[in-house]
C-alpha positions in Angstrom: 25.0 25.6 21.7 26.6 26.7 18.4 25.8 25.1 15.0 29.4 24.3 14.1 29.6 22.0 17.1 26.0 20.8 17.7 25.0 20.0 14.1 27.8 17.5 13.5 26.6 15.6 16.6 23.0 15.5 15.4 24.1 14.4 11.9 26.3 11.6 13.4 23.4 10.3 15.5 20.9 10.5 12.6 23.3 8.6 10.2 22.3 5.5 12.1 18.6 5.8 11.0 18.9 3.6 7.8 20.3 0.8 10.0 17.6 1.3 12.7 14.9 1.2 9.9 16.4 -1.9 8.4 13.6 -4.2 9.4 10.8 -1.7 8.8 8.7 -2.9 5.9 7.4 -0.1 3.6 6.7 0.2 -0.1 9.5 1.5 -2.3 9.3 5.3 -2.5 8.2 5.8 1.1 9.9 8.9 2.6 10.4 9.7 6.3 11.5 13.2 7.1 13.2 14.0 10.4 13.4 17.7 11.3 15.3 19.1 14.2 14.2 22.7 14.7 16.3 25.7 15.8 19.4 27.3 14.3 21.5 24.2 15.2 19.0 21.7 13.6 18.3 20.5 10.1 16.4 18.0 8.0 17.2 14.4 7.1 15.0 12.4 4.8 15.0 8.6 4.6 13.8 7.0 1.4 12.8 3.4 0.9 14.1 1.7 -2.2 14.1 -2.0 -3.3 17.6 -2.2 -1.8 16.6 -0.8 1.6 16.5 2.5 3.5 18.9 5.3 2.6 19.1 9.1 2.8 17.5 10.9 -0.1 19.8 12.9 -2.3 16.9 15.4 -2.9 13.7 16.1 -1.0 11.0 13.8 -2.5 7.7 15.4 -3.7 5.7 13.4 -1.2 6.6 12.7 2.5 5.0 9.7 4.0 5.8 10.5 7.7 7.3 13.5 9.4 9.1 13.6 12.7 9.6 17.0 14.4 12.0 17.3 17.2 12.0 20.8 18.9 
């Protein structure tokens, strides 16, 4: 696996998370961090706002839940 090919696939799949979390109730400011380890991986952080779930532009100071995928 090489990053230039594998990372875009991971990123595409993880872009569906805000929709998958759509019915998950959480207080505004709740942050969920998804980490895929290895040189092809990365980090994606979902943040709950009054409008719903979206990817955080910056890493929030407090992470409510962390999901690690080896």
